[in-house]
C-alpha distance (Angstrom), angle and dihedral (degrees) to the residues before:
residue distance angle dihedral
X1 . . .
X2 3.80 . .
X3 3.80 91.3 .
X4 3.83 91.1 51.7
X5 3.83 90.9 49.7
X6 3.79 90.4 47.9
X7 3.79 91.4 48.6
X8 3.80 91.5 48.4
X9 3.80 90.1 48.6
X10 3.80 91.2 51.0
X11 3.81 90.6 50.2
X12 3.81 90.2 49.9
X13 3.79 93.0 49.0
X14 3.80 91.1 45.6
X15 3.79 91.6 50.7
X16 3.79 90.8 47.5
X17 3.78 92.7 51.8
X18 3.80 91.3 44.9
X19 3.80 86.9 67.7
X20 3.79 86.9 68.7
X21 3.80 97.3 42.5
X22 3.79 92.0 104.5
X23 3.80 121.5 54.3
X24 3.76 117.8 -115.5
X25 3.79 109.0 -94.5
X26 3.79 118.6 -136.7
X27 3.78 122.4 -163.8
X28 3.77 121.4 -152.3
X29 3.79 106.8 -139.8
X30 3.78 96.0 179.6
X31 3.81 134.1 -98.4
X32 3.79 124.7 -45.0
X33 3.78 88.8 -110.3
X34 3.78 139.8 -33.1
X35 3.83 117.6 -90.9
X36 3.80 91.5 18.5
X37 3.80 105.5 114.2
X38 3.81 138.1 161.2
X39 3.83 91.5 31.1
X40 3.83 115.9 -179.5
X41 3.84 123.2 -158.4
X42 3.82 115.8 -148.4
X43 3.80 137.2 169.6
X44 3.80 109.0 -131.7
X45 3.81 123.1 175.9
X46 3.79 90.0 -16.6
X47 3.80 95.9 -51.0
X48 3.78 128.4 110.7
X49 3.80 108.3 -128.6
X50 3.77 132.9 177.6
X51 3.79 120.6 -147.2
X52 3.78 110.0 -146.5
X53 3.79 128.4 -160.8
X54 3.80 103.4 -144.5
X55 3.74 101.1 -154.1
X56 3.78 127.1 -148.2
X57 3.80 120.5 -176.1
X58 3.80 102.7 153.0
X59 3.82 137.0 -27.3
X60 3.81 92.9 -82.4
X61 3.80 95.3 41.2
X62 3.78 108.2 53.3
X63 3.79 142.6 96.6
X64 3.79 112.1 -80.2
X65 3.83 91.3 -119.6
X66 3.79 93.1 52.5
X67 3.79 116.5 84.4
X68 3.80 94.0 141.0
X69 3.79 96.5 99.7
X70 3.83 90.7 -122.6
X71 3.77 136.5 76.4
X72 3.81 117.6 -110.2
X73 3.82 143.0 175.5
X74 3.80 131.9 -117.7
X75 3.82 141.0 163.2
X76 3.81 126.2 -118.5
X77 3.82 122.3 -154.0
X78 3.81 103.2 -127.7
X79 3.80 93.8 -160.1
X80 3.79 89.2 77.9
X81 3.83 101.1 7.2
X82 3.82 88.2 -138.8
X83 3.79 109.2 77.0
X84 3.81 113.4 87.2
X85 3.79 132.7 178.4
X86 3.77 123.5 -122.1
X87 3.82 114.5 -83.3
X88 3.80 121.6 -91.3
X89 3.79 137.9 171.1
X90 3.78 92.5 49.3
X91 3.80 111.8 -163.3
X92 3.81 95.1 14.5
X93 3.78 124.0 112.2
X94 3.81 144.9 -150.5
X95 3.82 96.1 18.5
X96 3.80 124.8 -166.2
X97 3.84 126.4 -166.7
X98 3.82 131.7 -145.6
X99 3.84 130.2 179.5
X100 3.81 122.6 -140.3
X101 3.79 112.2 173.9
X102 3.78 109.1 -60.9
X103 3.82 93.3 -11.7
X104 3.76 132.8 86.5
X105 3.79 114.9 -152.0
X106 3.80 118.7 -159.1
X107 3.78 123.7 -169.6
X108 3.80 122.8 -169.2
X109 3.78 143.6 168.9
X110 3.78 125.4 -108.3
X111 3.81 88.2 -125.5
X112 3.81 139.6 -39.6
X113 3.79 102.6 -58.2
X114 3.79 93.6 5.7
X115 3.81 126.2 147.2
X116 3.83 98.5 -130.8
X117 3.81 137.0 72.7
X118 3.83 124.5 -161.4
X119 3.79 137.8 -162.4
X120 3.83 131.8 -149.8
X121 3.81 132.5 -179.2
X122 3.80 138.3 -158.5
X123 3.80 139.0 173.0
X124 3.82 95.9 -161.6
X125 3.83 106.5 27.2
X126 3.80 88.7 -118.0
X127 3.80 105.4 71.5
X128 3.80 116.4 50.9
X129 3.76 135.1 -174.1
X130 3.78 115.9 -116.6
X131 3.82 113.0 -88.9
X132 3.81 108.5 -86.8
X133 3.80 122.3 -156.7
X134 3.81 109.7 -120.4
X135 3.82 106.2 163.1
X136 3.79 131.8 22.0
X137 3.78 139.9 165.0
X138 3.82 122.7 161.4
X139 3.81 90.9 -141.9
X140 3.83 94.5 54.7
X141 3.79 125.8 100.9
X142 3.81 101.0 -161.7
X143 3.79 135.0 -167.4
X144 3.83 131.8 152.5
X145 3.80 129.7 20.4
X146 3.81 133.7 -164.1
X147 3.82 129.4 -174.1
X148 3.81 135.6 -158.4
X149 3.81 140.3 165.8
X150 3.80 119.4 -115.1
X151 3.82 127.2 179.3
X152 3.79 98.0 -33.4
X153 3.77 97.2 -38.3
X154 3.79 136.5 79.1
X155 3.77 126.0 -119.4
X156 3.78 122.2 -157.1
X157 3.78 119.8 -168.0
X158 3.79 119.9 -159.6
X159 3.78 128.2 -168.7
X160 3.81 121.8 -130.6
X161 3.77 131.5 -170.7
X162 3.83 96.6 -176.1
X163 2.98 162.4 75.7
X164 3.80 93.3 48.6
X165 3.81 95.0 -146.3
X166 3.80 88.6 59.6
X167 3.79 101.2 33.7
X168 3.78 104.7 37.7
X169 3.82 104.8 -171.8
X170 3.82 110.1 18.8
X171 2.90 126.9 -90.8
X172 3.83 109.4 42.3
X173 3.81 129.6 166.9
X174 3.80 121.9 -130.7
X175 3.81 130.7 -177.1
X176 3.79 143.1 -132.7
X177 3.80 128.7 -178.8
X178 3.80 136.8 -151.9
X179 3.79 138.0 179.4
X180 3.82 95.9 -158.2
X181 3.83 105.6 32.6
X182 3.78 88.2 -115.9
X183 3.78 110.8 71.7
X184 3.80 116.4 51.3
X185 3.77 129.7 -166.6
X186 3.79 124.4 -169.8
X187 3.81 112.3 -117.8
X188 3.80 104.6 -123.7
X189 3.80 114.7 -127.8
X190 3.81 94.0 8.2
X191 3.80 116.4 128.2
X192 3.78 140.8 131.9
X193 3.78 128.7 -149.7
X194 3.78 107.6 13.1
X195 3.83 89.0 146.8
X196 3.82 97.8 48.4
X197 3.78 145.7 29.6
X198 3.80 110.3 -85.7
X199 3.81 119.8 176.8
X200 3.82 144.8 154.7
X201 3.83 92.7 42.2
X202 3.80 129.7 -154.7
X203 3.82 117.7 176.1
X204 3.83 122.4 -163.2
X205 3.82 134.8 169.4
X206 3.80 127.9 -147.0
X207 3.80 135.8 154.8
X208 3.78 95.8 -6.1
X209 3.80 94.4 -48.4
X210 3.78 132.5 105.3
X211 3.81 111.3 -141.8
X212 3.76 118.7 -159.4
X213 3.80 118.3 -164.7
X214 3.79 112.0 -165.3
X215 3.78 146.2 144.7
X216 3.77 125.6 -97.6
X217 3.77 126.5 -171.7
X218 3.79 136.9 54.8
X219 3.77 141.1 -89.8
X220 3.80 93.1 -101.0
X221 3.81 99.1 53.1
X222 3.79 98.7 22.6
X223 3.78 135.1 -117.9
X224 3.79 137.1 -83.8
X225 3.79 131.6 -163.4
X226 3.80 114.8 -109.6
X227 3.77 135.5 176.8
X228 3.79 130.6 -145.6
X229 3.78 129.7 -175.5
X230 3.80 136.6 -155.5
X231 3.78 139.7 169.2
X232 3.79 95.9 -151.7
X233 3.85 107.0 24.7
X234 3.81 88.9 -113.6
X235 3.80 108.7 72.7
X236 3.83 112.8 48.9
X237 3.78 134.9 -169.1
X238 3.81 112.0 -152.4
X239 3.78 126.4 -151.9
């Protein structure tokens, strides 16, 4: 009897593991849309939304919906993938969204390689505060931002491509912190990736660790998604 039970158990376990014999296959179906970059998914008031950066470079290099002459931001309702909010953040670039309670916080760069970063807020995704300058340094060449909450404070990471003596290998991630989501102070000595290319940032915090998802690679050989972790934003372990 025991041998039959054991045999049956082995068959069950074998069948269970056979479900995982083949790796999960993912199919790349293409991008959401051309000239939509730096898109951020959020859950706001129970709805999955996607913030889109509707890029405009010149009349022949722009999103088909954008004839304004300037880049802008908007949100797309992912339940139907059709409904979009009215544009906001006209003229700003590389936006990133973060939800705190009933507010959505959006940070963005002045321009690609600009020296200023701005912040906007909304409680309904339709009405936005005027862009407010939060970080600036004439020597900076800034790009992406990403924001997370960590132990009662907020940490904003911003991507710089210059100056070389600060950045090292472009692009490098730096950090600022705030207790009220209004006043930001750069964290001295905190940086990630001075010795390598790091791009497309996403910062998260869990269990005492900061986790930084990012791209490494180059345009010739391609890119791959990596993750690094740190307890203090200064010393990083890379995957």
